C-alpha positions as a Markdown table, in Angstrom:
| # | Residue | x | y | z |
|---|---|---|---|---|
| 1 | Met | 156.9 | 119.2 | 156.0 |
| 2 | Arg | 157.3 | 122.9 | 155.9 |
| 3 | Lys | 155.3 | 126.0 | 156.8 |
| 4 | Ile | 153.6 | 127.9 | 154.0 |
| 5 | Ile | 155.2 | 131.3 | 154.8 |
| 6 | Pro | 158.1 | 131.0 | 152.3 |
| 7 | Leu | 155.6 | 130.7 | 149.5 |
| 8 | Leu | 155.3 | 134.5 | 149.1 |
| 9 | Cys | 159.0 | 135.0 | 148.7 |
| 10 | Phe | 159.2 | 132.1 | 146.3 |
| 11 | Cys | 156.3 | 133.2 | 144.2 |
| 12 | Phe | 155.3 | 136.8 | 143.8 |
| 13 | Leu | 154.8 | 139.6 | 146.3 |
| 14 | Pro | 154.3 | 140.1 | 150.0 |
| 15 | Ala | 151.6 | 142.6 | 149.2 |
| 16 | Thr | 148.1 | 141.7 | 148.1 |
| 17 | Ala | 148.3 | 143.6 | 144.8 |
| 18 | Arg | 150.5 | 145.7 | 142.7 |
| 19 | Thr | 150.3 | 147.7 | 139.5 |
| 20 | Ala | 153.1 | 148.0 | 137.0 |
| 21 | Pro | 154.8 | 151.4 | 137.1 |
| 22 | Leu | 153.6 | 153.8 | 134.5 |
| 23 | Gly | 156.3 | 156.2 | 133.3 |
| 24 | Pro | 155.8 | 159.4 | 131.3 |
| 25 | Gly | 154.1 | 158.7 | 127.9 |
| 26 | Trp | 153.2 | 155.1 | 128.9 |
| 27 | Glu | 150.7 | 153.4 | 126.7 |
| 28 | Pro | 149.2 | 149.9 | 127.0 |
| 29 | Ala | 151.0 | 147.4 | 124.8 |
| 30 | Ile | 149.6 | 147.2 | 121.3 |
| 31 | Val | 148.9 | 143.7 | 120.3 |
| 32 | Gln | 150.3 | 143.1 | 116.8 |
| 33 | Thr | 148.3 | 139.9 | 116.4 |
| 34 | Ala | 144.9 | 139.1 | 117.9 |
| 35 | Pro | 144.8 | 136.7 | 120.9 |
| 36 | Leu | 145.2 | 133.1 | 119.9 |
| 37 | Ser | 145.5 | 134.2 | 116.2 |
| 38 | Leu | 141.7 | 134.2 | 116.0 |
| 39 | Asn | 139.6 | 136.5 | 113.8 |
| 40 | Trp | 137.6 | 138.5 | 116.4 |
| 41 | Glu | 135.9 | 140.7 | 113.8 |
| 42 | Lys | 134.3 | 138.0 | 111.6 |
| 43 | Glu | 130.7 | 136.9 | 111.9 |
| 44 | Tyr | 130.8 | 133.1 | 112.0 |
| 45 | Thr | 128.3 | 130.7 | 110.7 |
| 46 | Ile | 130.8 | 127.8 | 110.9 |
| 47 | Phe | 133.8 | 127.7 | 113.2 |
| 48 | Glu | 136.5 | 125.2 | 112.3 |
| 49 | Pro | 138.6 | 123.9 | 115.3 |
| 50 | Pro | 141.8 | 125.9 | 115.7 |
| 51 | Ser | 145.1 | 124.3 | 115.1 |
| 52 | Gly | 145.9 | 121.9 | 117.9 |
| 53 | Phe | 142.3 | 121.5 | 119.1 |
| 54 | Lys | 139.4 | 119.2 | 118.3 |
| 55 | Tyr | 135.6 | 119.9 | 118.8 |
| 56 | Tyr | 134.1 | 118.8 | 122.0 |
| 57 | Met | 130.7 | 120.5 | 122.5 |
| 58 | Gly | 128.5 | 123.6 | 121.8 |
| 59 | Asp | 127.6 | 125.6 | 118.7 |
| 60 | Ile | 127.6 | 129.2 | 117.6 |
| 61 | Asp | 123.9 | 129.6 | 117.9 |
| 62 | Trp | 124.1 | 128.5 | 121.5 |
| 63 | Gly | 126.8 | 131.1 | 122.0 |
| 64 | Glu | 129.5 | 128.8 | 123.2 |
| 65 | Leu | 132.0 | 126.3 | 121.7 |
| 66 | Val | 134.4 | 124.1 | 123.6 |
| 67 | Phe | 137.5 | 122.4 | 122.1 |
| 68 | Ile | 139.9 | 120.0 | 123.6 |
| 69 | Gly | 143.6 | 120.3 | 122.9 |
| 70 | Thr | 145.4 | 117.6 | 120.8 |
| 71 | Glu | 148.8 | 119.1 | 121.7 |
| 72 | Asp | 150.2 | 120.1 | 125.1 |
| 73 | Leu | 151.1 | 123.7 | 125.8 |
| 74 | Leu | 154.0 | 124.3 | 128.2 |
| 75 | Gly | 153.8 | 120.7 | 129.1 |
| 76 | Ala | 150.1 | 120.8 | 130.1 |
| 77 | Glu | 146.9 | 119.6 | 128.5 |
| 78 | Thr | 144.6 | 122.3 | 127.2 |
| 79 | Glu | 141.0 | 123.2 | 126.7 |
| 80 | Leu | 139.6 | 126.2 | 124.7 |
| 81 | Gln | 136.2 | 127.8 | 125.4 |
| 82 | Leu | 134.8 | 130.4 | 123.0 |
| 83 | Phe | 131.9 | 132.7 | 123.7 |
| 84 | Phe | 130.0 | 134.5 | 120.9 |
| 85 | Ile | 127.8 | 137.6 | 120.7 |
| 86 | Lys | 125.9 | 138.0 | 117.4 |
| 87 | Lys | 128.2 | 135.3 | 115.9 |
| 88 | Arg | 131.4 | 137.2 | 116.7 |
| 89 | Ile | 133.9 | 136.1 | 119.3 |
| 90 | Ala | 133.5 | 138.1 | 122.5 |
| 91 | Lys | 135.5 | 136.1 | 125.0 |
| 92 | Val | 137.9 | 133.1 | 125.0 |
| 93 | Ile | 139.1 | 131.1 | 127.9 |
| 94 | Leu | 142.3 | 129.0 | 127.5 |
| 95 | Ile | 142.7 | 126.4 | 130.3 |
| 96 | Leu | 145.9 | 124.6 | 131.0 |
| 97 | Gly | 145.7 | 121.5 | 133.2 |
| 98 | Thr | 145.0 | 119.4 | 135.1 |
| 99 | Glu | 147.4 | 117.0 | 133.4 |
| 100 | Gly | 150.9 | 118.5 | 133.4 |
| 101 | Ile | 150.3 | 120.8 | 136.4 |
| 102 | Asp | 150.6 | 119.3 | 139.9 |
| 103 | Thr | 151.1 | 120.1 | 143.6 |
| 104 | Tyr | 154.8 | 120.6 | 143.1 |
| 105 | Asn | 155.0 | 122.7 | 139.9 |
| 106 | Cys | 151.8 | 124.8 | 139.9 |
| 107 | Ile | 153.6 | 127.9 | 140.8 |
| 108 | Ser | 156.4 | 127.5 | 138.2 |
| 109 | Lys | 153.9 | 126.7 | 135.5 |
| 110 | Tyr | 151.9 | 129.8 | 136.4 |
| 111 | Lys | 155.0 | 132.0 | 136.3 |
| 112 | Ala | 155.9 | 130.5 | 132.9 |
| 113 | Val | 152.5 | 131.5 | 131.6 |
| 114 | Val | 152.9 | 135.1 | 132.9 |
| 115 | Lys | 156.3 | 135.3 | 131.4 |
| 116 | Trp | 155.0 | 134.4 | 127.9 |
| 117 | Leu | 152.0 | 136.7 | 128.2 |
| 118 | Asn | 154.4 | 139.5 | 129.1 |
| 119 | Lys | 156.4 | 138.8 | 126.0 |
| 120 | Lys | 153.3 | 139.1 | 123.7 |
| 121 | Tyr | 151.2 | 141.8 | 125.5 |
| 122 | Gly | 153.8 | 143.8 | 127.4 |
| 123 | Gln | 154.3 | 143.8 | 131.2 |
| 124 | Phe | 151.1 | 143.1 | 133.1 |
| 125 | Gln | 149.3 | 146.1 | 134.5 |
| 126 | His | 148.1 | 144.5 | 137.7 |
| 127 | Glu | 148.9 | 141.5 | 139.9 |
| 128 | Gln | 146.6 | 140.4 | 142.7 |
| 129 | Leu | 147.4 | 138.0 | 145.5 |
| 130 | Glu | 144.5 | 137.0 | 147.8 |
| 131 | Lys | 145.5 | 134.9 | 150.8 |
| 132 | Asp | 143.4 | 133.5 | 153.6 |
| 133 | Pro | 144.9 | 134.6 | 156.9 |
| 134 | Leu | 144.7 | 131.0 | 158.1 |
| 135 | Val | 147.3 | 129.9 | 155.6 |
| 136 | Asp | 150.1 | 131.1 | 157.8 |
| 137 | Glu | 148.9 | 128.9 | 160.6 |
| 138 | Leu | 148.8 | 125.7 | 158.6 |
| 139 | Ile | 151.5 | 123.3 | 157.6 |
| 140 | His | 151.5 | 121.8 | 154.1 |
| 141 | Val | 153.3 | 119.2 | 152.1 |
| 142 | Ser | 153.8 | 121.6 | 149.2 |
| 143 | Val | 153.5 | 125.3 | 148.4 |
| 144 | Cys | 150.6 | 124.5 | 146.0 |
| 145 | Glu | 148.2 | 123.0 | 148.6 |
| 146 | Pro | 146.7 | 126.4 | 149.6 |
| 147 | Val | 145.7 | 126.8 | 145.9 |
| 148 | Arg | 143.9 | 123.5 | 145.9 |
| 149 | Leu | 142.1 | 124.4 | 149.2 |
| 150 | Gly | 141.0 | 127.8 | 147.8 |
| 151 | Met | 143.0 | 129.6 | 150.3 |
| 152 | Leu | 145.4 | 131.3 | 147.8 |
| 153 | His | 144.3 | 133.1 | 144.6 |
| 154 | Ile | 146.7 | 134.7 | 142.1 |
| 155 | Lys | 145.6 | 136.8 | 139.2 |
| 156 | Asn | 147.3 | 139.1 | 136.6 |
| 157 | Thr | 145.8 | 141.6 | 134.2 |
| 158 | Trp | 146.9 | 142.9 | 130.9 |
| 159 | Arg | 145.2 | 145.7 | 128.9 |
| 160 | Ser | 145.7 | 146.4 | 125.3 |
| 161 | Arg | 143.9 | 148.7 | 122.9 |
| 162 | Asn | 141.3 | 146.1 | 122.0 |
| 163 | Phe | 141.5 | 143.4 | 124.6 |
| 164 | Met | 141.5 | 142.7 | 128.4 |
| 165 | Ile | 143.6 | 139.6 | 129.3 |
| 166 | Tyr | 143.4 | 137.9 | 132.7 |
| 167 | Ser | 145.4 | 134.9 | 134.0 |
| 168 | Ser | 144.7 | 133.1 | 137.2 |
| 169 | Leu | 145.9 | 130.0 | 139.1 |
| 170 | Val | 143.1 | 127.9 | 140.5 |
| 171 | Gly | 142.8 | 124.5 | 142.1 |
| 172 | Asp | 140.2 | 122.1 | 143.3 |
| 173 | Glu | 139.9 | 118.4 | 144.3 |
| 174 | Asp | 140.7 | 117.3 | 140.7 |
| 175 | Gly | 143.9 | 119.3 | 140.4 |
| 176 | Phe | 145.4 | 122.6 | 139.3 |
| 177 | Tyr | 144.5 | 124.9 | 136.4 |
| 178 | Val | 146.0 | 128.0 | 134.8 |
| 179 | Glu | 143.2 | 130.0 | 133.1 |
| 180 | Ile | 143.8 | 132.7 | 130.6 |
| 181 | Glu | 140.8 | 134.8 | 129.7 |
| 182 | Tyr | 140.7 | 137.1 | 126.7 |
| 183 | Val | 137.9 | 139.6 | 126.4 |
| 184 | Ala | 137.1 | 142.0 | 123.5 |
| 185 | Arg | 136.8 | 145.4 | 125.2 |
| 186 | His | 134.0 | 146.8 | 123.1 |
| 187 | Leu | 131.8 | 143.8 | 124.0 |
| 188 | Arg | 132.4 | 143.7 | 127.7 |
| 189 | Lys | 129.2 | 145.4 | 128.6 |
| 190 | Ser | 127.3 | 143.0 | 126.4 |
| 191 | Leu | 128.8 | 140.1 | 128.1 |
| 192 | Lys | 128.0 | 141.4 | 131.6 |
| 193 | Gln | 124.3 | 142.0 | 130.4 |
| 194 | Ile | 124.1 | 138.4 | 129.1 |
| 195 | Asn | 125.4 | 137.1 | 132.5 |
| 196 | Lys | 122.8 | 139.2 | 134.3 |
| 197 | Asp | 120.0 | 137.9 | 132.1 |
| 198 | Lys | 121.1 | 134.3 | 132.7 |
| 199 | Ile | 121.0 | 134.8 | 136.5 |
| 200 | Leu | 117.6 | 136.5 | 136.4 |
| 201 | Lys | 116.3 | 133.7 | 134.2 |
| 202 | Ser | 117.5 | 131.1 | 136.6 |
| 203 | Leu | 115.9 | 132.6 | 139.7 |
């Protein structure tokens, strides 16, 4: 049994957020290949499963497709969610877990994902750490337990010329997940409007 305070030293930062230093002439990293090697400019009528995935549910007219991974990534099972606007890819969410990510390795798995994203997209621009003040008063069997309880949230952000990329570590009663969200920057406003319309339609 150990107190959760050492988590912050083991993992990321003592502060709640930070931004990567921007030196003179700094520019966002230019992505040489599109995220996940997908064609984000094409208007799709049929979308074949990407390599390493199989179809699970959804269709382009509905605006969402979900694929289940047939191969592990960084030792974790995967799921891929694609969102379309006018038959073009607007957002993709790659989910790692729950298999392969557990209460003892969730931090190391997340750090590995951040490391690889840094290699492809350049150093992250922002890192956010949200911690419930009660965490410091609790004793846990592992440093990942606050993530499962929703008391600790970690998120990193990358920005390129054409995309916003977000990674986050989340947990629930079923286990732990690393989520990587890729958003086409020119379609962000359209995505927000669609979400607003869905909420209004549901009320």
